[in-house]
C-alpha positions in Angstrom: 0.0 0.0 0.0 1.2 3.5 -0.8 1.7 5.9 2.1 -0.5 8.9 1.5 2.0 11.1 3.4 4.9 10.3 1.0 5.2 11.8 -2.5 5.5 9.2 -5.3 8.8 9.7 -7.2 7.1 10.7 -10.5 4.9 13.3 -8.8 7.9 14.7 -6.9 10.0 14.9 -10.1 7.1 16.6 -12.0 6.7 19.1 -9.2 10.4 20.0 -9.1 10.7 20.3 -12.9 7.7 22.6 -13.0 9.4 24.8 -10.4 12.8 24.9 -12.1 13.5 28.3 -13.7 16.2 28.2 -16.3 19.3 30.3 -15.7 19.0 33.4 -18.1 22.5 34.9 -17.5 24.7 34.6 -20.6 28.5 34.9 -20.8 30.9 34.5 -23.7 33.9 32.3 -23.2 36.9 31.1 -25.3 36.2 27.9 -27.1 39.0 26.3 -25.1 37.1 27.0 -21.9 33.6 25.9 -23.2 33.8 22.2 -22.1 30.8 21.3 -20.0 29.1 24.6 -20.6 25.6 24.9 -22.0 25.1 26.7 -25.3 23.0 29.9 -25.0 22.2 30.1 -28.7 21.7 28.0 -31.8 24.7 27.6 -34.1 24.1 27.6 -37.8 26.8 26.6 -40.3 28.4 29.7 -41.8 30.2 27.9 -44.6 30.4 24.3 -45.9 32.6 21.9 -43.9 34.8 20.9 -45.6 35.0 24.0 -47.8 36.0 22.0 -50.8 36.4 18.5 -52.1 39.5 17.0 -50.5 41.4 13.7 -50.5 40.7 11.1 -47.9 44.1 9.4 -48.5 47.7 9.9 -49.6 47.7 9.0 -53.3 47.1 10.3 -56.8 44.2 12.4 -58.2 43.1 11.6 -61.7 40.3 11.2 -64.2 39.0 7.7 -64.4 38.5 8.0 -68.1 42.2 8.6 -68.6 43.0 5.0 -67.3 43.8 2.6 -70.1 44.8 -0.8 -68.7 48.4 -0.9 -67.5 49.4 2.3 -69.5 51.4 4.7 -67.3 49.9 8.1 -66.6 52.4 11.0 -66.2 52.3 13.0 -62.9 51.9 16.6 -63.7 51.5 18.2 -60.2 52.1 17.8 -56.5 49.4 19.1 -54.2 50.3 19.3 -50.5 47.7 20.0 -47.9 46.9 23.7 -47.6 47.9 24.5 -51.2 45.4 25.8 -53.8 45.6 23.4 -56.7 45.7 24.3 -60.4 43.3 22.4 -62.8 44.5 18.9 -63.6 46.2 18.7 -66.9 44.3 16.3 -69.3 45.7 12.8 -69.3 47.8 13.2 -66.2 47.6 12.6 -62.5 48.5 14.8 -59.5 50.4 13.6 -56.4 48.0 14.4 -53.5 47.9 14.1 -49.7 45.3 13.5 -47.1 43.2 16.7 -46.7 44.5 18.3 -49.9 42.0 20.0 -52.1 41.0 18.0 -55.2 42.1 19.8 -58.4 39.5 20.7 -61.0 39.1 18.0 -63.5 40.0 15.1 -61.2 37.1 12.7 -60.2 39.0 10.0 -58.3 41.9 9.4 -55.9 43.9 6.2 -56.0 45.7 5.5 -52.7 49.4 5.2 -53.1 49.5 1.5 -52.0 47.5 0.7 -55.2 50.0 2.5 -57.5 53.3 1.5 -59.1 55.6 4.4 -59.7 57.7 4.2 -62.9 59.9 6.6 -64.8 57.0 7.2 -67.2 54.5 8.0 -64.5 52.2 5.8 -62.4 50.5 2.5 -63.2 47.3 1.9 -61.3 47.1 -1.6 -59.9 43.4 -1.7 -58.8 39.9 -1.0 -60.0 38.9 2.6 -59.8 35.4 3.9 -59.0 34.5 7.5 -59.9 34.5 9.5 -56.6 36.5 7.1 -54.6 38.6 8.5 -51.7 37.1 12.0 -52.1 35.5 13.8 -49.2 32.9 16.0 -50.7 32.4 19.7 -49.9 29.9 20.1 -47.2 29.7 16.4 -46.4 30.1 17.2 -42.7 28.2 20.4 -42.5 26.3 22.3 -45.2 26.0 26.1 -45.1 22.8 27.2 -43.3 22.2 23.9 -41.5 21.6 23.9 -37.7 24.8 22.4 -36.3 24.2 22.7 -32.6 21.1 23.7 -30.7 20.7 26.0 -27.8 20.8 24.0 -24.6 23.4 21.6 -25.8 26.0 20.7 -23.2 29.5 21.1 -24.8 31.6 17.9 -24.9 35.0 17.5 -26.6 33.3 16.6 -29.9 31.1 19.8 -29.8 34.3 21.8 -29.2 35.8 20.3 -32.3 32.6 20.9 -34.4 32.5 24.6 -33.3 36.2 24.9 -34.2 35.5 23.4 -37.6 33.1 26.3 -38.2 35.7 28.9 -37.3 34.1 29.8 -34.0 36.6 31.0 -31.4 34.3 32.4 -28.7 31.0 30.9 -27.6 27.9 32.3 -25.8 27.0 30.0 -22.9 24.6 30.1 -20.0 26.2 31.1 -16.8 26.8 28.3 -14.3 24.1 27.6 -11.8 25.3 29.1 -8.5 24.8 26.8 -5.6 25.2 27.2 -1.9 26.1 23.9 -0.1 25.0 23.8 3.6 25.6 20.8 5.9 23.7 20.6 9.2 24.8 19.0 12.5 26.8 19.9 15.6 28.5 16.6 15.3 30.2 17.4 11.9 33.9 18.3 11.6 36.0 18.7 8.5 38.4 15.9 7.4 41.9 16.5 8.8 40.6 17.5 12.2 41.0 15.1 15.1 37.6 13.6 16.2 36.3 14.4 19.6 33.8 12.1 21.3 30.4 12.3 19.5 31.9 13.8 16.3 32.0 12.4 12.8 33.6 13.7 9.6 31.4 15.6 7.2 31.3 13.3 4.2 28.1 14.7 2.7 29.7 18.0 1.9 32.3 16.3 -0.3 29.7 14.0 -1.9 27.6 17.0 -2.9 30.6 19.0 -4.0 31.6 16.2 -6.3 28.1 15.8 -7.7 27.8 19.5 -8.4 31.2 19.5 -10.2 30.0 16.6 -12.3 26.9 18.7 -13.1 28.9 21.7 -14.1 27.6 24.0 -11.2 29.5 26.8 -9.4 29.6 26.5 -5.6 29.4 30.0 -4.1 29.1 29.1 -0.4 29.9 26.0 1.5 29.3 26.0 5.3 28.3 23.7 8.2 25.2 24.8 10.1 24.9 24.5 13.9 21.7 22.8 15.2 20.1 26.2 16.1 17.0 27.6 14.6 18.1 31.2 14.3 21.5 30.3 13.0 19.9 28.1 10.4 17.5 30.9 9.3 20.2 33.5 9.1 22.5 31.3 7.0 19.8 30.3 4.6 18.8 33.9 4.1 22.4 34.9 3.6 22.9 32.1 1.1 19.8 33.1 -0.8 21.3 36.5 -1.6 24.1 35.0 -3.7 23.0 31.6 -4.9 20.5 30.4 -7.5 20.0 27.3 -5.5 20.6 26.1 -1.9 21.3 22.5 -1.3 21.3 21.3 2.3 22.1 17.9 3.8 20.3 16.9 7.0 17.9 18.9 9.0 14.8 18.0 7.1 13.4 15.0 9.1 11.1 15.1 12.2 13.6 15.5 15.0 13.8 18.4 17.4 17.2 19.4 16.0 16.0 19.3 12.3 15.7 23.0 11.7 15.9 23.3 7.9 12.4 22.1 7.2 11.0 24.2 10.1 12.7 27.4 8.9 11.4 26.8 5.4 7.8 26.5 6.8 8.2 29.5 9.1 10.2 32.0 6.9 10.0 30.7 3.4 7.9 28.1 1.6 7.9 24.3 1.7 6.2 22.7 -1.2 7.4 19.1 -1.0 8.4 17.0 2.0 9.0 13.2 2.2 9.6 11.1 -0.8 8.4 7.5 -1.4 11.9 6.1 -2.1 14.4 4.1 -0.1 16.9 5.4 0.9 16.0 9.1 0.9 12.5 9.5 2.4 13.1 12.8 4.3 13.7 15.0 1.2 12.4 18.6 1.2 11.9 21.2 -1.5 10.9 24.9 -1.1 12.3 28.4 -1.2 13.5 31.1 1.1 14.4 34.7 0.2 13.4 34.0 -3.4 15.9 31.2 -3.8 14.9 27.6 -4.1 16.1 25.1 -1.5 16.6 21.4 -2.1 16.9 19.7 1.3 18.6 16.3 1.0 18.5 13.7 3.8 21.4 13.4 6.3 22.4 9.8 5.8 25.4 9.5 3.3 23.8 7.0 1.0 20.5 8.9 1.0 22.3 12.0 -0.1 23.8 10.3 -3.1 20.6 8.5 -4.2 18.3 11.5 -3.8 20.7 13.8 -5.7 21.1 11.3 -8.6 17.4 10.4 -8.8 15.8 13.8 -8.1 18.5 16.5 -8.0 20.2 15.8 -11.3 17.0 16.1 -13.5 16.1 19.3 -11.6 19.5 20.8 -12.1 19.6 19.9 -15.8 16.3 21.7 -16.2 17.6 24.8 -14.5 20.7 24.7 -16.7 18.6 24.8 -19.9 19.4 21.1 -20.6 17.0 18.2 -21.3 15.8 17.0 -17.9 14.7 13.6 -19.2 15.8 10.9 -16.7 17.9 7.8 -17.6 16.2 4.9 -19.4 18.3 2.2 -17.7 18.4 -1.4 -18.9 16.5 -4.5 -17.8 18.7 -7.1 -16.2 18.0 -10.3 -14.1 18.6 -9.8 -10.4 21.3 -11.9 -8.6 19.8 -11.1 -5.2 16.5 -11.4 -3.4 14.2 -9.0 -1.5 11.9 -10.9 0.8 10.0 -8.1 2.4 8.1 -5.7 0.1 8.3 -2.0 0.8 5.8 0.8 0.1 8.7 2.8 -1.1 10.6 2.3 -4.4 14.1 1.1 -3.4 17.2 2.0 -5.2 19.7 -0.7 -4.4 23.4 0.0 -4.8 24.3 -2.6 -7.3 26.7 -3.5 -10.2 26.6 -5.6 -13.3 28.4 -8.9 -13.1 29.1 -11.7 -15.7 27.7 -15.2 -15.1 27.7 -18.2 -17.3 24.1 -17.6 -18.1 24.8 -13.9 -19.0 25.0 -10.5 -17.3 23.1 -10.0 -14.0 22.8 -7.2 -11.5 24.3 -8.0 -8.1 23.5 -6.1 -4.9 25.9 -5.0 -2.1 25.0 -7.1 1.0 24.5 -4.1 3.3 22.0 -1.5 2.0 21.9 0.6 5.1 21.5 4.3 4.3 24.5 5.0 6.4 26.8 2.8 4.4 28.5 4.8 1.7 31.1 2.1 0.9 28.2 0.2 -0.8 28.2 3.0 -3.5 31.9 2.7 -4.0 31.5 -1.1 -4.6 28.6 -0.5 -6.9 28.5 1.0 -10.5 24.9 1.9 -10.4 21.4 1.5 -8.9 18.9 -1.2 -9.3 15.3 -0.1 -8.8 12.9 -2.4 -6.9 9.3 -1.3 -7.5 7.0 -0.5 -4.7 5.3 -3.4 -2.9 7.4 -5.9 -4.7 9.5 -8.9 -3.7 12.5 -10.0 -5.7 13.8 -13.5 -6.5 17.0 -14.3 -8.3 16.3 -14.1 -12.1 13.5 -11.4 -11.8 14.1 -8.5 -14.2 14.9 -5.2 -12.7 15.7 -1.8 -14.2 19.4 -1.0 -13.6 20.8 2.6 -13.9 24.5 3.0 -14.2 26.1 5.9 -12.3 27.5 7.2 -15.6 24.0 7.4 -17.1 22.6 9.0 -13.9 25.3 11.7 -14.0 25.2 12.4 -17.7 
């Protein structure tokens, strides 16, 4: 049975995406600095790429009709890459190199390995097809075509494509500015000796890594004390500089969980508690005009909720396609005996068996066990109110897909 007090995952995602304003600030960066950025405008092809027919191999450019059996053809020209060729003399061939422009009059290129060089010229040792080994003008991009759309995240190959069009500087959306706030009097930074009752703040670094993968800019990173006024003051201060505030902890029902209470008292809380496992105590709202995504406090819950809910929301705010991962269906190599009303995201990995590929689960799925995620390479989704037997098909999402 579904819990009426918990938001189903699809409803929660729909709500977050409907409340995700796209960053409108635009900046222009050098092409070399554009990796991971989101294009702020469409890019149309200003000129054909390549700009002229060119050779795909090192060899000889000629007219097919000039071939007569094993009769030698004189070589009348040499065309290195970057040179503007003269028209091909009738009845002759031109020495040509990869990337060199095809001379007027030539209709084929024979690779040098298929040619015998003699004092009288060259003798072609293979069948020749008109147009062979020629890369045609505009075969990659034709003038006026849409090459890259607004909202495209730039990868190395988009950088290369932009360069091929002669573009040196690119208009991109500004990075989403995020404030990262951890809650808890027990938290101390790594490198500090632990006193009794203290733990290291792992959530901060998990979130920082996830935000770096997402291409965000962190503008504030602090640990909140478990005090109502201090929590309110820090949230309001963060709202002045950030596009988004992400907190970890402080959104459950305990007396020291102040983030949710502050949102209700001073800001706005539109979503609380999610029907997934781990990650139930997730909150979403706003304060000071800035949206707040309140992640749970347990380390595995932080990771899972960010990947499943936070990433699509951030993609939408970045002007990117927020569509979630499709995953793949794989047989389980584990069992779940007790059905849960919440959809469970099991830290899992693909493993090879004699019968084929299966998805295996880490033995300890506690929300406090982050090492399970380091062992895993993705998440396997167990549907609500479902038991699992070995061999049952589950949807598996790789971390790579969830982060992409």
